[in-house]
N, C-alpha and C positions, 0 to 999 in steps of 0.2 A: 504494500500499500504506499502511496506517495505521501510524504510528510509535508504538511502546510507549515511553512516557516518563511523567514526572510531569506531571499536568494539574491546574490549578485546577478545582474542582468545576463552577463556572459555565462555564468554558472547555470542558470535556468535554461538558457538557450542551448547549451551543450547537452542538457538532459533531453531536450526535444530533438536535437540534431547531433547525435553522438558521432556520426561519421563525417561531420564537416571538417574541412581541411584546417580551419583556424577558428578560434573563439569568436573573432569578429565576423567571420562568415556565418557562423551559427546564429549570432545576434542579428545579423542582417536578415536572415531567413525568418527568425521569430518576429522581428519588427514588421516584416512584410505580412506575415500571417495576421498580426494584430491590426495593421492598417486596413487589410482586406475584410476584416470582420467588423462591420460598422457598429454592431451591438456591443462588442467587446471594447472597441475604441471609446464609445460613449460612456460605458460603465466605468472604465478606467479614468476618464476625465471627470466623471461625476464624483468619484471617490477622492479626487484631488491629487492624482498622480502627477508629480512634476515631470515635464517632458525630458529633462536632462539628468534625472536621477540615475545613480549608479546601481541601484538595487530595487527589487520589488518587495513591498511589504507583504506580510501574510495575507492581508485583505486583497491586494492586487494579485497575488498568486492564486487565491481562491477564485477570483473572477476569471483569470486566465484558464484555470482548470475547468471551470464551469462552461466556458465557451469553446475551448480547444480540446478538452479531455486531458487525461494524465499523460505525461511524457512517456 
């Protein structure tokens, strides 16, 4: 079972994209998935996610899991 906790953005991205060549590549993919999911993007904005933060809070991780499924 996936643990809901604070994750660095690259750390969470690598859980979703473990075969990415780099952490930044994995993060680019995760950011693309988030941008393409309007409901998730709106939910993250609504909970106050700063656009340039280096990590996801447990609440943000919960929203990502709710919309994208577990990594």
